[in-house]
PDB file of N, CA, C and O in Angstrom, chain B, residues numbered from 101:
ATOM      1  N   MET B 101       0.819  -1.206  -0.103  1.00  0.00           N
ATOM      2  CA  MET B 101       0.012   0.083   0.025  1.00  0.00           C
ATOM      3  C   MET B 101       0.905   1.186   0.048  1.00  0.00           C
ATOM      4  O   MET B 101       1.917   1.223   0.747  1.00  0.00           O
ATOM      5  N   GLN B 102       0.476   2.203  -0.819  1.00  0.00           N
ATOM      6  CA  GLN B 102       1.169   3.442  -0.918  1.00  0.00           C
ATOM      7  C   GLN B 102       0.319   4.455  -0.184  1.00  0.00           C
ATOM      8  O   GLN B 102      -0.907   4.352  -0.156  1.00  0.00           O
ATOM      9  N   ASN B 103       1.106   5.624   0.525  1.00  0.00           N
ATOM     10  CA  ASN B 103       0.550   6.687   1.035  1.00  0.00           C
ATOM     11  C   ASN B 103       0.367   7.989   0.171  1.00  0.00           C
ATOM     12  O   ASN B 103       1.258   8.414  -0.565  1.00  0.00           O
ATOM     13  N   ILE B 104      -0.788   8.551   0.313  1.00  0.00           N
ATOM     14  CA  ILE B 104      -1.111   9.876  -0.204  1.00  0.00           C
ATOM     15  C   ILE B 104      -1.256  10.699   0.963  1.00  0.00           C
ATOM     16  O   ILE B 104      -2.133  10.460   1.794  1.00  0.00           O
ATOM     17  N   LEU B 105      -0.348  11.773   1.091  1.00  0.00           N
ATOM     18  CA  LEU B 105      -0.361  12.674   2.158  1.00  0.00           C
ATOM     19  C   LEU B 105      -1.017  13.952   1.650  1.00  0.00           C
ATOM     20  O   LEU B 105      -0.641  14.505   0.616  1.00  0.00           O
ATOM     21  N   PHE B 106      -1.994  14.393   2.400  1.00  0.00           N
ATOM     22  CA  PHE B 106      -2.556  15.725   2.277  1.00  0.00           C
ATOM     23  C   PHE B 106      -2.194  16.638   3.206  1.00  0.00           C
ATOM     24  O   PHE B 106      -2.547  16.433   4.368  1.00  0.00           O
ATOM     25  N   PHE B 107      -1.469  17.749   2.901  1.00  0.00           N
ATOM     26  CA  PHE B 107      -0.839  18.513   4.092  1.00  0.00           C
ATOM     27  C   PHE B 107      -1.298  20.015   3.945  1.00  0.00           C
ATOM     28  O   PHE B 107      -1.027  20.699   2.958  1.00  0.00           O
ATOM     29  N   GLY B 108      -1.952  20.411   4.925  1.00  0.00           N
ATOM     30  CA  GLY B 108      -2.542  21.716   4.486  1.00  0.00           C
ATOM     31  C   GLY B 108      -3.082  22.427   5.820  1.00  0.00           C
ATOM     32  O   GLY B 108      -2.553  22.264   6.919  1.00  0.00           O
ATOM     33  N   ASP B 109      -4.165  23.208   5.593  1.00  0.00           N
ATOM     34  CA  ASP B 109      -4.744  23.930   6.820  1.00  0.00           C
ATOM     35  C   ASP B 109      -6.069  23.411   7.012  1.00  0.00           C
ATOM     36  O   ASP B 109      -6.300  22.223   6.788  1.00  0.00           O
ATOM     37  N   SER B 110      -7.121  24.351   7.481  1.00  0.00           N
ATOM     38  CA  SER B 110      -8.466  23.813   7.649  1.00  0.00           C
ATOM     39  C   SER B 110      -9.230  23.541   6.222  1.00  0.00           C
ATOM     40  O   SER B 110     -10.284  22.906   6.178  1.00  0.00           O
ATOM     41  N   LEU B 111      -8.667  24.022   5.197  1.00  0.00           N
ATOM     42  CA  LEU B 111      -9.369  23.570   3.990  1.00  0.00           C
ATOM     43  C   LEU B 111      -9.099  21.981   3.719  1.00  0.00           C
ATOM     44  O   LEU B 111      -9.918  21.266   3.142  1.00  0.00           O
ATOM     45  N   THR B 112      -7.917  21.555   4.184  1.00  0.00           N
ATOM     46  CA  THR B 112      -7.553  20.072   4.150  1.00  0.00           C
ATOM     47  C   THR B 112      -8.298  19.379   5.180  1.00  0.00           C
ATOM     48  O   THR B 112      -8.830  18.307   4.891  1.00  0.00           O
ATOM     49  N   THR B 113      -8.410  19.890   6.424  1.00  0.00           N
ATOM     50  CA  THR B 113      -8.972  19.125   7.546  1.00  0.00           C
ATOM     51  C   THR B 113     -10.357  19.064   7.407  1.00  0.00           C
ATOM     52  O   THR B 113     -10.902  18.100   7.944  1.00  0.00           O
ATOM     53  N   GLY B 114     -11.121  19.946   6.755  1.00  0.00           N
ATOM     54  CA  GLY B 114     -12.510  19.917   6.478  1.00  0.00           C
ATOM     55  C   GLY B 114     -13.334  20.799   7.606  1.00  0.00           C
ATOM     56  O   GLY B 114     -14.538  20.647   7.813  1.00  0.00           O
ATOM     57  N   TYR B 115     -12.598  21.631   8.218  1.00  0.00           N
ATOM     58  CA  TYR B 115     -13.138  22.539   9.248  1.00  0.00           C
ATOM     59  C   TYR B 115     -14.543  23.134   8.619  1.00  0.00           C
ATOM     60  O   TYR B 115     -14.645  23.670   7.515  1.00  0.00           O
ATOM     61  N   GLY B 116     -15.607  22.917   9.576  1.00  0.00           N
ATOM     62  CA  GLY B 116     -16.657  23.568   9.330  1.00  0.00           C
ATOM     63  C   GLY B 116     -17.735  22.731   8.689  1.00  0.00           C
ATOM     64  O   GLY B 116     -18.922  23.050   8.623  1.00  0.00           O
ATOM     65  N   LEU B 117     -17.162  21.568   8.200  1.00  0.00           N
ATOM     66  CA  LEU B 117     -17.954  20.638   7.438  1.00  0.00           C
ATOM     67  C   LEU B 117     -18.844  19.887   8.541  1.00  0.00           C
ATOM     68  O   LEU B 117     -18.450  19.830   9.706  1.00  0.00           O
ATOM     69  N   ARG B 118     -20.002  19.338   8.154  1.00  0.00           N
ATOM     70  CA  ARG B 118     -20.836  18.299   9.191  1.00  0.00           C
ATOM     71  C   ARG B 118     -19.950  17.246   9.348  1.00  0.00           C
ATOM     72  O   ARG B 118     -19.807  16.916  10.525  1.00  0.00           O
ATOM     73  N   ASN B 119     -19.332  16.636   8.568  1.00  0.00           N
ATOM     74  CA  ASN B 119     -18.593  15.445   8.695  1.00  0.00           C
ATOM     75  C   ASN B 119     -17.288  15.494   8.060  1.00  0.00           C
ATOM     76  O   ASN B 119     -17.188  15.027   6.925  1.00  0.00           O
ATOM     77  N   ALA B 120     -16.248  16.009   8.650  1.00  0.00           N
ATOM     78  CA  ALA B 120     -15.083  16.159   7.990  1.00  0.00           C
ATOM     79  C   ALA B 120     -14.384  14.752   7.529  1.00  0.00           C
ATOM     80  O   ALA B 120     -13.690  14.623   6.521  1.00  0.00           O
ATOM     81  N   ALA B 121     -14.708  13.714   8.477  1.00  0.00           N
ATOM     82  CA  ALA B 121     -14.153  12.474   8.109  1.00  0.00           C
ATOM     83  C   ALA B 121     -14.435  11.898   6.768  1.00  0.00           C
ATOM     84  O   ALA B 121     -13.728  11.103   6.149  1.00  0.00           O
ATOM     85  N   THR B 122     -15.792  12.515   6.340  1.00  0.00           N
ATOM     86  CA  THR B 122     -16.333  11.809   5.017  1.00  0.00           C
ATOM     87  C   THR B 122     -16.384  12.942   3.990  1.00  0.00           C
ATOM     88  O   THR B 122     -16.366  12.605   2.806  1.00  0.00           O
ATOM     89  N   GLU B 123     -16.449  14.347   4.318  1.00  0.00           N
ATOM     90  CA  GLU B 123     -16.633  15.489   3.507  1.00  0.00           C
ATOM     91  C   GLU B 123     -15.444  16.309   3.161  1.00  0.00           C
ATOM     92  O   GLU B 123     -15.610  17.190   2.317  1.00  0.00           O
ATOM     93  N   SER B 124     -14.331  16.158   3.661  1.00  0.00           N
ATOM     94  CA  SER B 124     -13.100  16.810   3.378  1.00  0.00           C
ATOM     95  C   SER B 124     -12.683  16.316   2.075  1.00  0.00           C
ATOM     96  O   SER B 124     -12.895  15.168   1.683  1.00  0.00           O
ATOM     97  N   PHE B 125     -12.101  17.196   1.439  1.00  0.00           N
ATOM     98  CA  PHE B 125     -11.475  16.864   0.038  1.00  0.00           C
ATOM     99  C   PHE B 125     -10.387  15.494  -0.024  1.00  0.00           C
ATOM    100  O   PHE B 125     -10.255  14.752  -0.997  1.00  0.00           O
ATOM    101  N   PRO B 126      -9.777  15.404   1.079  1.00  0.00           N
ATOM    102  CA  PRO B 126      -9.113  14.206   1.144  1.00  0.00           C
ATOM    103  C   PRO B 126      -9.934  12.881   1.320  1.00  0.00           C
ATOM    104  O   PRO B 126      -9.716  11.816   0.742  1.00  0.00           O
ATOM    105  N   ALA B 127     -10.718  13.097   2.044  1.00  0.00           N
ATOM    106  CA  ALA B 127     -11.871  12.020   2.548  1.00  0.00           C
ATOM    107  C   ALA B 127     -12.606  11.484   0.912  1.00  0.00           C
ATOM    108  O   ALA B 127     -12.729  10.354   0.440  1.00  0.00           O
ATOM    109  N   LEU B 128     -12.985  12.810   0.378  1.00  0.00           N
ATOM    110  CA  LEU B 128     -13.664  12.454  -0.993  1.00  0.00           C
ATOM    111  C   LEU B 128     -12.822  11.678  -1.944  1.00  0.00           C
ATOM    112  O   LEU B 128     -13.282  10.695  -2.525  1.00  0.00           O
ATOM    113  N   ILE B 129     -11.539  12.115  -2.128  1.00  0.00           N
ATOM    114  CA  ILE B 129     -10.526  11.437  -2.947  1.00  0.00           C
ATOM    115  C   ILE B 129     -10.366  10.102  -2.541  1.00  0.00           C
ATOM    116  O   ILE B 129     -10.145   9.218  -3.369  1.00  0.00           O
ATOM    117  N   GLY B 130     -10.470   9.855  -1.195  1.00  0.00           N
ATOM    118  CA  GLY B 130     -10.027   8.553  -0.693  1.00  0.00           C
ATOM    119  C   GLY B 130     -11.242   7.551  -1.012  1.00  0.00           C
ATOM    120  O   GLY B 130     -11.057   6.349  -1.203  1.00  0.00           O
ATOM    121  N   GLN B 131     -12.503   8.168  -1.051  1.00  0.00           N
ATOM    122  CA  GLN B 131     -13.721   7.426  -1.298  1.00  0.00           C
ATOM    123  C   GLN B 131     -13.622   6.982  -3.025  1.00  0.00           C
ATOM    124  O   GLN B 131     -14.105   5.943  -3.474  1.00  0.00           O
ATOM    125  N   LYS B 132     -13.070   7.761  -3.643  1.00  0.00           N
ATOM    126  CA  LYS B 132     -12.964   7.476  -5.178  1.00  0.00           C
ATOM    127  C   LYS B 132     -11.889   6.468  -5.290  1.00  0.00           C
ATOM    128  O   LYS B 132     -12.031   5.537  -6.084  1.00  0.00           O
ATOM    129  N   ILE B 133     -10.827   6.574  -4.564  1.00  0.00           N
ATOM    130  CA  ILE B 133      -9.618   5.679  -4.550  1.00  0.00           C
ATOM    131  C   ILE B 133     -10.159   4.322  -4.087  1.00  0.00           C
ATOM    132  O   ILE B 133      -9.755   3.320  -4.677  1.00  0.00           O
ATOM    133  N   ASP B 134     -11.004   4.205  -3.120  1.00  0.00           N
ATOM    134  CA  ASP B 134     -11.455   2.974  -2.526  1.00  0.00           C
ATOM    135  C   ASP B 134     -12.511   2.283  -3.692  1.00  0.00           C
ATOM    136  O   ASP B 134     -12.530   1.101  -4.036  1.00  0.00           O
ATOM    137  N   ALA B 135     -13.235   3.208  -4.104  1.00  0.00           N
ATOM    138  CA  ALA B 135     -14.314   2.636  -5.168  1.00  0.00           C
ATOM    139  C   ALA B 135     -13.601   2.016  -6.292  1.00  0.00           C
ATOM    140  O   ALA B 135     -14.090   1.029  -6.841  1.00  0.00           O
ATOM    141  N   GLU B 136     -12.343   2.581  -6.725  1.00  0.00           N
ATOM    142  CA  GLU B 136     -11.473   1.828  -7.794  1.00  0.00           C
ATOM    143  C   GLU B 136     -10.773   0.719  -7.322  1.00  0.00           C
ATOM    144  O   GLU B 136     -10.257  -0.019  -8.161  1.00  0.00           O
ATOM    145  N   LYS B 137     -10.646   0.436  -6.009  1.00  0.00           N
ATOM    146  CA  LYS B 137      -9.833  -0.528  -5.493  1.00  0.00           C
ATOM    147  C   LYS B 137      -8.404  -0.413  -5.761  1.00  0.00           C
ATOM    148  O   LYS B 137      -7.695  -1.389  -6.007  1.00  0.00           O
ATOM    149  N   LEU B 138      -7.966   0.863  -5.708  1.00  0.00           N
ATOM    150  CA  LEU B 138      -6.629   1.138  -5.739  1.00  0.00           C
ATOM    151  C   LEU B 138      -5.835   1.105  -4.302  1.00  0.00           C
ATOM    152  O   LEU B 138      -6.323   1.512  -3.247  1.00  0.00           O
ATOM    153  N   ASP B 139      -4.648   0.598  -4.439  1.00  0.00           N
ATOM    154  CA  ASP B 139      -3.776   0.377  -3.364  1.00  0.00           C
ATOM    155  C   ASP B 139      -3.059   1.388  -2.604  1.00  0.00           C
ATOM    156  O   ASP B 139      -1.853   1.307  -2.370  1.00  0.00           O
ATOM    157  N   TYR B 140      -3.989   2.571  -2.128  1.00  0.00           N
ATOM    158  CA  TYR B 140      -3.528   3.823  -1.534  1.00  0.00           C
ATOM    159  C   TYR B 140      -4.327   3.965  -0.193  1.00  0.00           C
ATOM    160  O   TYR B 140      -5.486   3.609   0.020  1.00  0.00           O
ATOM    161  N   LYS B 141      -3.374   4.613   0.727  1.00  0.00           N
ATOM    162  CA  LYS B 141      -3.983   4.968   2.041  1.00  0.00           C
ATOM    163  C   LYS B 141      -3.826   6.636   1.952  1.00  0.00           C
ATOM    164  O   LYS B 141      -2.851   7.245   1.511  1.00  0.00           O
ATOM    165  N   ILE B 142      -5.003   7.171   2.471  1.00  0.00           N
ATOM    166  CA  ILE B 142      -5.124   8.518   2.542  1.00  0.00           C
ATOM    167  C   ILE B 142      -4.598   9.046   3.853  1.00  0.00           C
ATOM    168  O   ILE B 142      -5.058   8.506   4.858  1.00  0.00           O
ATOM    169  N   ILE B 143      -3.678  10.045   4.022  1.00  0.00           N
ATOM    170  CA  ILE B 143      -3.244  10.445   5.323  1.00  0.00           C
ATOM    171  C   ILE B 143      -3.789  11.996   5.206  1.00  0.00           C
ATOM    172  O   ILE B 143      -3.405  12.709   4.278  1.00  0.00           O
ATOM    173  N   ASN B 144      -4.647  12.441   6.141  1.00  0.00           N
ATOM    174  CA  ASN B 144      -5.038  13.839   6.207  1.00  0.00           C
ATOM    175  C   ASN B 144      -4.187  14.661   7.322  1.00  0.00           C
ATOM    176  O   ASN B 144      -4.499  14.657   8.513  1.00  0.00           O
ATOM    177  N   ALA B 145      -3.238  15.263   6.870  1.00  0.00           N
ATOM    178  CA  ALA B 145      -2.389  15.990   7.811  1.00  0.00           C
ATOM    179  C   ALA B 145      -2.813  17.470   7.898  1.00  0.00           C
ATOM    180  O   ALA B 145      -1.883  18.265   8.027  1.00  0.00           O
ATOM    181  N   GLY B 146      -3.910  17.910   7.855  1.00  0.00           N
ATOM    182  CA  GLY B 146      -4.323  19.159   7.822  1.00  0.00           C
ATOM    183  C   GLY B 146      -4.514  19.706   9.282  1.00  0.00           C
ATOM    184  O   GLY B 146      -5.044  19.016  10.153  1.00  0.00           O
ATOM    185  N   LEU B 147      -4.048  21.000   9.509  1.00  0.00           N
ATOM    186  CA  LEU B 147      -4.269  21.531  10.609  1.00  0.00           C
ATOM    187  C   LEU B 147      -4.867  23.003  10.525  1.00  0.00           C
ATOM    188  O   LEU B 147      -4.271  23.975  10.059  1.00  0.00           O
ATOM    189  N   SER B 148      -6.111  22.993  11.043  1.00  0.00           N
ATOM    190  CA  SER B 148      -6.667  24.322  10.966  1.00  0.00           C
ATOM    191  C   SER B 148      -6.053  25.381  11.565  1.00  0.00           C
ATOM    192  O   SER B 148      -5.597  25.323  12.707  1.00  0.00           O
ATOM    193  N   GLY B 149      -6.004  26.528  10.734  1.00  0.00           N
ATOM    194  CA  GLY B 149      -5.278  27.833  11.065  1.00  0.00           C
ATOM    195  C   GLY B 149      -3.700  27.858  10.834  1.00  0.00           C
ATOM    196  O   GLY B 149      -2.984  28.784  11.213  1.00  0.00           O
ATOM    197  N   ASP B 150      -3.247  26.720  10.162  1.00  0.00           N
ATOM    198  CA  ASP B 150      -1.941  26.754   9.919  1.00  0.00           C
ATOM    199  C   ASP B 150      -1.460  27.694   8.832  1.00  0.00           C
ATOM    200  O   ASP B 150      -2.178  28.043   7.895  1.00  0.00           O
ATOM    201  N   THR B 151      -0.255  28.071   9.001  1.00  0.00           N
ATOM    202  CA  THR B 151       0.441  28.960   7.836  1.00  0.00           C
ATOM    203  C   THR B 151       1.456  28.369   6.987  1.00  0.00           C
ATOM    204  O   THR B 151       1.745  27.219   7.317  1.00  0.00           O
ATOM    205  N   SER B 152       2.021  28.789   6.077  1.00  0.00           N
ATOM    206  CA  SER B 152       3.197  28.376   5.442  1.00  0.00           C
ATOM    207  C   SER B 152       4.297  28.094   6.428  1.00  0.00           C
ATOM    208  O   SER B 152       4.859  26.999   6.385  1.00  0.00           O
ATOM    209  N   ALA B 153       4.687  29.109   7.420  1.00  0.00           N
ATOM    210  CA  ALA B 153       5.719  28.944   8.338  1.00  0.00           C
ATOM    211  C   ALA B 153       5.269  27.668   9.297  1.00  0.00           C
ATOM    212  O   ALA B 153       6.110  26.854   9.677  1.00  0.00           O
ATOM    213  N   GLY B 154       4.128  27.584   9.589  1.00  0.00           N
ATOM    214  CA  GLY B 154       3.819  26.650  10.586  1.00  0.00           C
ATOM    215  C   GLY B 154       3.886  25.146   9.919  1.00  0.00           C
ATOM    216  O   GLY B 154       4.295  24.192  10.581  1.00  0.00           O
ATOM    217  N   GLY B 155       3.486  25.025   8.668  1.00  0.00           N
ATOM    218  CA  GLY B 155       3.657  23.722   7.984  1.00  0.00           C
ATOM    219  C   GLY B 155       5.181  23.607   7.785  1.00  0.00           C
ATOM    220  O   GLY B 155       5.687  22.503   7.987  1.00  0.00           O
ATOM    221  N   LEU B 156       5.934  24.598   7.422  1.00  0.00           N
ATOM    222  CA  LEU B 156       7.518  24.190   7.430  1.00  0.00           C
ATOM    223  C   LEU B 156       7.989  23.766   8.620  1.00  0.00           C
ATOM    224  O   LEU B 156       8.986  23.044   8.645  1.00  0.00           O
ATOM    225  N   ARG B 157       7.365  24.137   9.748  1.00  0.00           N
ATOM    226  CA  ARG B 157       7.941  23.597  11.131  1.00  0.00           C
ATOM    227  C   ARG B 157       7.432  22.311  11.318  1.00  0.00           C
ATOM    228  O   ARG B 157       8.130  21.631  12.071  1.00  0.00           O
ATOM    229  N   ARG B 158       6.414  21.747  10.863  1.00  0.00           N
ATOM    230  CA  ARG B 158       5.910  20.335  11.054  1.00  0.00           C
ATOM    231  C   ARG B 158       6.146  19.434   9.918  1.00  0.00           C
ATOM    232  O   ARG B 158       5.756  18.272  10.034  1.00  0.00           O
ATOM    233  N   ILE B 159       6.759  19.824   8.780  1.00  0.00           N
ATOM    234  CA  ILE B 159       6.706  18.908   7.608  1.00  0.00           C
ATOM    235  C   ILE B 159       7.658  17.699   7.895  1.00  0.00           C
ATOM    236  O   ILE B 159       7.371  16.581   7.467  1.00  0.00           O
ATOM    237  N   ASP B 160       8.774  17.927   8.612  1.00  0.00           N
ATOM    238  CA  ASP B 160       9.658  16.770   8.766  1.00  0.00           C
ATOM    239  C   ASP B 160       9.061  15.569   9.362  1.00  0.00           C
ATOM    240  O   ASP B 160       9.441  14.442   9.048  1.00  0.00           O
ATOM    241  N   TYR B 161       8.142  15.790  10.206  1.00  0.00           N
ATOM    242  CA  TYR B 161       7.472  14.553  10.942  1.00  0.00           C
ATOM    243  C   TYR B 161       6.934  13.654   9.741  1.00  0.00           C
ATOM    244  O   TYR B 161       7.175  12.468   9.515  1.00  0.00           O
ATOM    245  N   TRP B 162       6.092  14.602   8.997  1.00  0.00           N
ATOM    246  CA  TRP B 162       5.299  13.689   7.993  1.00  0.00           C
ATOM    247  C   TRP B 162       6.161  13.047   6.813  1.00  0.00           C
ATOM    248  O   TRP B 162       5.871  11.980   6.272  1.00  0.00           O
ATOM    249  N   LEU B 163       7.311  13.882   6.473  1.00  0.00           N
ATOM    250  CA  LEU B 163       8.086  13.348   5.415  1.00  0.00           C
ATOM    251  C   LEU B 163       9.059  12.143   6.017  1.00  0.00           C
ATOM    252  O   LEU B 163       9.707  11.462   5.223  1.00  0.00           O
ATOM    253  N   SER B 164       9.123  11.954   7.146  1.00  0.00           N
ATOM    254  CA  SER B 164      10.030  10.919   7.704  1.00  0.00           C
ATOM    255  C   SER B 164       9.264   9.638   7.624  1.00  0.00           C
ATOM    256  O   SER B 164       9.741   8.585   8.047  1.00  0.00           O
ATOM    257  N   GLN B 165       7.962   9.731   7.030  1.00  0.00           N
ATOM    258  CA  GLN B 165       7.170   8.451   6.791  1.00  0.00           C
ATOM    259  C   GLN B 165       7.119   8.067   5.326  1.00  0.00           C
ATOM    260  O   GLN B 165       7.320   9.037   4.596  1.00  0.00           O
ATOM    261  N   PRO B 166       6.921   7.004   4.734  1.00  0.00           N
ATOM    262  CA  PRO B 166       6.736   6.669   3.436  1.00  0.00           C
ATOM    263  C   PRO B 166       5.681   7.553   2.824  1.00  0.00           C
ATOM    264  O   PRO B 166       4.545   7.506   3.297  1.00  0.00           O
ATOM    265  N   VAL B 167       5.957   8.370   1.796  1.00  0.00           N
ATOM    266  CA  VAL B 167       5.011   8.904   1.061  1.00  0.00           C
ATOM    267  C   VAL B 167       5.182   8.828  -0.178  1.00  0.00           C
ATOM    268  O   VAL B 167       6.290   9.053  -0.665  1.00  0.00           O
ATOM    269  N   SER B 168       4.031   8.471  -0.986  1.00  0.00           N
ATOM    270  CA  SER B 168       4.149   8.164  -2.501  1.00  0.00           C
ATOM    271  C   SER B 168       3.745   9.426  -3.219  1.00  0.00           C
ATOM    272  O   SER B 168       4.436   9.890  -4.126  1.00  0.00           O
ATOM    273  N   VAL B 169       2.541  10.019  -2.780  1.00  0.00           N
ATOM    274  CA  VAL B 169       2.049  11.285  -3.316  1.00  0.00           C
ATOM    275  C   VAL B 169       1.932  12.339  -2.353  1.00  0.00           C
ATOM    276  O   VAL B 169       1.331  12.028  -1.325  1.00  0.00           O
ATOM    277  N   PHE B 170       2.340  13.452  -2.435  1.00  0.00           N
ATOM    278  CA  PHE B 170       2.238  14.557  -1.546  1.00  0.00           C
ATOM    279  C   PHE B 170       1.388  15.887  -2.242  1.00  0.00           C
ATOM    280  O   PHE B 170       1.646  16.494  -3.282  1.00  0.00           O
ATOM    281  N   VAL B 171       0.349  16.082  -1.323  1.00  0.00           N
ATOM    282  CA  VAL B 171      -0.702  17.071  -1.874  1.00  0.00           C
ATOM    283  C   VAL B 171      -0.494  18.200  -0.871  1.00  0.00           C
ATOM    284  O   VAL B 171      -0.706  17.985   0.323  1.00  0.00           O
ATOM    285  N   LEU B 172      -0.094  19.379  -1.297  1.00  0.00           N
ATOM    286  CA  LEU B 172       0.306  20.452  -0.436  1.00  0.00           C
ATOM    287  C   LEU B 172      -0.829  21.614  -0.713  1.00  0.00           C
ATOM    288  O   LEU B 172      -1.105  22.026  -1.839  1.00  0.00           O
ATOM    289  N   GLU B 173      -1.427  22.059   0.484  1.00  0.00           N
ATOM    290  CA  GLU B 173      -2.493  23.053   0.301  1.00  0.00           C
ATOM    291  C   GLU B 173      -2.198  24.108   1.548  1.00  0.00           C
ATOM    292  O   GLU B 173      -2.601  23.829   2.677  1.00  0.00           O
ATOM    293  N   LEU B 174      -1.649  25.037   1.346  1.00  0.00           N
ATOM    294  CA  LEU B 174      -1.272  26.072   2.397  1.00  0.00           C
ATOM    295  C   LEU B 174      -1.413  27.364   1.753  1.00  0.00           C
ATOM    296  O   LEU B 174      -1.389  27.395   0.522  1.00  0.00           O
ATOM    297  N   GLY B 175      -1.556  28.422   2.410  1.00  0.00           N
ATOM    298  CA  GLY B 175      -1.370  29.769   2.080  1.00  0.00           C
ATOM    299  C   GLY B 175      -2.532  30.698   2.271  1.00  0.00           C
ATOM    300  O   GLY B 175      -2.316  31.910   2.243  1.00  0.00           O
ATOM    301  N   ILE B 176      -3.678  30.265   2.453  1.00  0.00           N
ATOM    302  CA  ILE B 176      -4.769  31.201   2.614  1.00  0.00           C
ATOM    303  C   ILE B 176      -4.742  31.766   4.068  1.00  0.00           C
ATOM    304  O   ILE B 176      -5.334  32.832   4.236  1.00  0.00           O
ATOM    305  N   ASN B 177      -4.196  31.251   5.021  1.00  0.00           N
ATOM    306  CA  ASN B 177      -4.088  32.055   6.361  1.00  0.00           C
ATOM    307  C   ASN B 177      -2.986  32.914   6.262  1.00  0.00           C
ATOM    308  O   ASN B 177      -2.952  33.904   6.993  1.00  0.00           O
ATOM    309  N   ASP B 178      -1.997  32.667   5.399  1.00  0.00           N
ATOM    310  CA  ASP B 178      -1.091  33.761   5.237  1.00  0.00           C
ATOM    311  C   ASP B 178      -1.681  34.954   4.633  1.00  0.00           C
ATOM    312  O   ASP B 178      -1.424  36.078   5.063  1.00  0.00           O
ATOM    313  N   ILE B 179      -2.431  34.749   3.691  1.00  0.00           N
ATOM    314  CA  ILE B 179      -3.236  35.940   2.968  1.00  0.00           C
ATOM    315  C   ILE B 179      -4.108  36.700   4.025  1.00  0.00           C
ATOM    316  O   ILE B 179      -3.972  37.897   4.279  1.00  0.00           O
ATOM    317  N   ILE B 180      -5.027  35.855   4.614  1.00  0.00           N
ATOM    318  CA  ILE B 180      -5.981  36.301   5.642  1.00  0.00           C
ATOM    319  C   ILE B 180      -5.173  37.325   6.721  1.00  0.00           C
ATOM    320  O   ILE B 180      -5.660  38.390   7.100  1.00  0.00           O
ATOM    321  N   ARG B 181      -3.960  36.856   7.113  1.00  0.00           N
ATOM    322  CA  ARG B 181      -3.161  37.536   8.013  1.00  0.00           C
ATOM    323  C   ARG B 181      -2.233  38.510   7.531  1.00  0.00           C
ATOM    324  O   ARG B 181      -1.505  39.070   8.350  1.00  0.00           O
ATOM    325  N   GLY B 182      -2.161  38.768   6.405  1.00  0.00           N
ATOM    326  CA  GLY B 182      -1.266  39.746   5.646  1.00  0.00           C
ATOM    327  C   GLY B 182       0.160  39.433   5.604  1.00  0.00           C
ATOM    328  O   GLY B 182       1.020  40.301   5.453  1.00  0.00           O
ATOM    329  N   ILE B 183       0.453  37.948   5.765  1.00  0.00           N
ATOM    330  CA  ILE B 183       1.821  37.641   5.916  1.00  0.00           C
ATOM    331  C   ILE B 183       2.370  37.481   4.268  1.00  0.00           C
ATOM    332  O   ILE B 183       1.812  36.813   3.398  1.00  0.00           O
ATOM    333  N   THR B 184       3.443  38.177   4.141  1.00  0.00           N
ATOM    334  CA  THR B 184       3.985  38.228   2.666  1.00  0.00           C
ATOM    335  C   THR B 184       5.213  37.391   2.609  1.00  0.00           C
ATOM    336  O   THR B 184       5.586  36.840   1.574  1.00  0.00           O
ATOM    337  N   ARG B 185       5.861  37.307   3.807  1.00  0.00           N
ATOM    338  CA  ARG B 185       7.262  36.575   3.616  1.00  0.00           C
ATOM    339  C   ARG B 185       7.329  35.709   5.034  1.00  0.00           C
ATOM    340  O   ARG B 185       6.644  35.915   6.036  1.00  0.00           O
ATOM    341  N   GLN B 186       8.258  34.770   4.862  1.00  0.00           N
ATOM    342  CA  GLN B 186       8.492  33.967   6.059  1.00  0.00           C
ATOM    343  C   GLN B 186      10.116  33.929   6.299  1.00  0.00           C
ATOM    344  O   GLN B 186      10.585  33.310   7.254  1.00  0.00           O
TER     345      GLN B 186
END
């Protein structure tokens, strides 16, 4: 089995959804992968409120594990907070 790592902020975690475990975009992609009987495991490493700098601080942990596909979604909190550089 290969791992697909979704790394991001509240958009990745599914913050505000009725059921993030089934409605977040990593979960929806996982459902499609399961329906096709593909040999992938979805890992949702989203953290609500995270910024690019925060992601950089926690990325080493996630990349120390086997990852076949890496999906990065960060930046909206940087924009909201007016952060232009790290």
